[in-house]
Steps between C-alpha positions, in 0.01 A plus 500: 500500500365163390669244281442149376752225546633439146353195330716293262344353187605371159375692198539555126733797554852474357655406835630146433616289789358699790166599653326831445511720810199722569436771757186695580560799725275773640761766577258755655665784303829433677357551849617266776222433754580317825174535699132554423507833686749635246227504234359790706801658670716491187230525238654824370766286328239399243474864391839662554860409414732370770860383520412145605324433171818487289673275755201267495496493119867405500428217745212385280726505192739261672211264575389502136834374373509136395140484376393475137157665512385744770149639548482819709198662662454841668774658291520875442585603143639846579332753729575726795500220757757298303719800423373468140678167466335229292541213746460224241776645284719569804468144631558351154822693452618447855441123495614436141177434304516585131122520452251681721136604463264715703124539512371822657162417654429817699650826378480777763737727316795625702366344822511132405528261204358171635629222275585135445845409371659203329868410456640234269834372374319369190316732262133404462356454153185695589388721789145615574364708788145471632298715738305285743127556562328592827665830582800704385864444581546127439659335200651188349771451239548198275844403370549235231830314455587270211292367215215252490458226601756557779415864569496602865263772622566686825231723650597747772223671695386680814141450615259714702447489875127421480387139444230582241742712299763226515249242378414715195867562430588130517208420268648753254842334525342156454350609169832651396718193564268198487633369166870505594664166574824629659408783735626673813285747694679685777444803716329645804148354499408644843333167578604161633503161327184404687295803386200430279617726221849346482360144514256585219784648294719193551215268407421692181859529378645169619787679674669377817720654766817308596545689830158592631618455860753784486362813668601838354329774708584693711869487412622532861287203617333326204170335592296543179554373147387785274782494242493210257684326217255273317617267222325279249517120517711497183791654694721294729 
């Protein structure tokens, strides 16, 4: 499982007197991986239900507490492998979030419902879901909080593994958010801060990353920064 270190910022949300706490978390459908070899030896857990999954989801729910906005990747929205549990809804209820949203990006019927999720203590004014180009199964969601000119937009996403596909997807996101002054983009980008596609995206949007030096993958010994929380210059 991979997770960002939460980044604190000030925003236009109705949270006077304290920072806004954000978390981006790839939960790997509730599967706890401790070694690279387990991707092969325990790969069946991606297809079939197991008792550890619920225990892991409960541990994840505890971690989510205390944050204001949470972006989730690799969530299952109710299939055989999850015991037909919508993980976004389960985590929202377990960790005390009033508002939750899911985006199913790859629907394999009863076998799997690959999704992104989003949890919030504040109800967004508008929500839109977008399928990303360059292959099926990847998506982004845009959440708008407050009214102009202080409106805050938060984009949660999960990008492809291939560099060319990621570049096209980030270009799509750039077009989607380029006019927003107060913006947060967070999720699993599957690429580091130094990658060409991420640098190009940052240059085009004017976003910055307060904690680019914090590795997120693999969770048992983080050496790569592939999960990101990017914020606009207008946000402290």
